[in-house]
Every structure is written in structure tokens, then in C-alpha cells.
C-alpha positions as CSV (number, residue, x, y, z in Angstrom):
1,X,-11.8,-24.9,-15.1
2,X,-13.9,-27.6,-16.7
3,X,-17.3,-28.4,-15.3
4,X,-19.0,-31.7,-15.7
5,X,-23.1,-31.8,-16.5
6,X,-24.8,-34.5,-15.0
7,X,-28.2,-34.4,-16.2
8,X,-29.5,-31.0,-14.3
9,X,-27.0,-31.4,-11.6
10,X,-23.6,-29.6,-12.0
11,X,-21.0,-29.8,-9.4
12,X,-17.2,-29.6,-9.1
13,X,-15.6,-32.2,-6.5
14,X,-12.2,-31.3,-4.9
15,X,-11.5,-28.6,-7.5
16,X,-7.6,-27.7,-7.0
17,X,-7.8,-29.2,-3.5
18,X,-10.6,-27.2,-2.0
19,X,-14.4,-27.7,-1.8
20,X,-16.6,-26.3,-4.6
21,X,-20.1,-26.4,-5.6
22,X,-22.1,-24.7,-7.9
23,X,-25.3,-23.0,-6.3
24,X,-28.1,-20.9,-6.8
25,X,-29.2,-17.6,-5.3
26,X,-32.9,-17.3,-4.6
27,X,-35.3,-13.9,-5.4
28,X,-33.9,-12.3,-2.3
29,X,-30.1,-13.0,-3.3
30,X,-29.7,-15.7,-0.6
31,X,-27.4,-18.9,-1.0
32,X,-27.4,-22.1,0.7
33,X,-24.0,-23.3,1.9
34,X,-23.9,-26.9,1.2
35,X,-24.5,-29.1,4.1
36,X,-21.2,-30.9,3.8
37,X,-19.1,-27.6,3.5
38,X,-21.0,-26.5,6.8
39,X,-20.1,-29.6,8.7
40,X,-16.5,-29.4,7.1
41,X,-15.9,-25.9,8.4
42,X,-17.7,-25.7,11.6
43,X,-20.3,-23.4,10.4
44,X,-23.4,-23.2,12.6
45,X,-26.2,-20.7,13.3
46,X,-25.2,-17.3,13.9
47,X,-21.7,-17.7,12.5
48,X,-20.4,-14.3,11.3
49,X,-18.9,-13.9,7.9
50,X,-16.4,-11.0,6.3
51,X,-18.2,-10.7,2.9
52,X,-15.8,-9.3,-0.1
53,X,-16.3,-9.0,-3.6
54,X,-14.0,-7.7,-6.5
55,X,-14.2,-6.2,-10.2
56,X,-13.9,-9.8,-11.4
57,X,-17.3,-10.9,-10.3
58,X,-16.1,-12.9,-7.2
59,X,-17.5,-12.9,-3.9
60,X,-15.5,-14.3,-0.9
61,X,-17.1,-15.3,2.5
62,X,-14.5,-15.6,5.1
63,X,-15.5,-17.2,8.1
64,X,-15.2,-14.7,11.1
65,X,-13.7,-16.4,14.3
66,X,-12.9,-14.0,17.0
67,X,-11.2,-16.4,19.1
68,X,-8.8,-17.1,16.2
69,X,-8.5,-13.7,15.4
70,X,-7.5,-12.9,19.4
71,X,-5.1,-15.6,19.7
72,X,-3.1,-14.9,16.1
73,X,-3.1,-11.2,17.4
74,X,-1.8,-12.2,20.9
75,X,0.8,-14.5,19.2
76,X,2.0,-11.5,16.6
77,X,2.0,-8.9,19.5
78,X,3.6,-10.9,22.0
79,X,7.0,-8.5,21.8
80,X,5.1,-5.4,20.8
81,X,4.8,-2.8,23.5
82,X,1.2,-2.4,22.6
83,X,0.2,0.4,25.0
84,X,3.1,2.4,23.9
85,X,2.0,2.2,20.3
86,X,-1.2,2.9,21.1
87,X,-0.4,6.3,22.4
88,X,2.0,6.8,19.5
89,X,-1.0,6.4,17.1
90,X,-3.0,8.4,19.3
91,X,-0.8,11.0,19.2
92,X,-0.5,11.1,15.7
93,X,-4.3,11.2,15.2
94,X,-4.8,14.3,17.5
95,X,-1.8,16.1,15.6
96,X,-3.8,15.6,12.2
97,X,-7.1,16.4,13.7
98,X,-5.4,20.0,15.3
99,X,-4.0,20.7,12.1
100,X,-7.2,19.7,10.0
101,X,-9.4,21.9,12.7
102,X,-7.6,24.5,14.0
103,X,-9.2,26.2,16.8
104,X,-9.6,29.7,16.4
105,X,-10.4,32.5,19.0
């Protein structure tokens, strides 16, 4: 990746077809998502994210959109007998608990 410096401003525009900017954290570790990115992604106050990191020093913020997750689950589970599946899972968990913590009289 090549970063071009313009005076004291460094920015990457449209890096591999994705929005990218170089930003800094403050003394409390906070970062500001650039306004252009917030607008394009529909990020508003109280928007929730999932924060993940890896051993390569990469941090990923995934916008948590409960409506979208709900819609995808409905589509993906449309032909799945969810109640029966949930009962099978409960039964399997209960069996493991009984084996791990047997009742002694």
C-alpha cells in the first residue's frame, strides 16, 4: 500500500475500492470516524458496532444493524423448523450438564 503525503495530511482515497482514511486516536484511545464515512454508511449517534481485532494489529468495526440481522435470519431460516432445532439444542445442552454435574443422593 502506498500512502501519499500532502504537507501534514495523509489520506488514502478509494483504496482498493473502499473508503479509507488515516486517523489518530486521542489520549483516551477514542477515534473519530470521518464525516464522509459516517454519512455514506448511515452512522448516527447511538449506532452500535461490533469491535474485533487480530494478532496482526488490525481492528475492525462492523456496524450492528439489528433489522438487517433479523431480516437475514428470517430469510436463511425460512425452511428450517426452528422450534424443533431449538429443542434439540436444549436437549443436548441438558444432557451435557447432567453428565458434567451428576446429581448425587
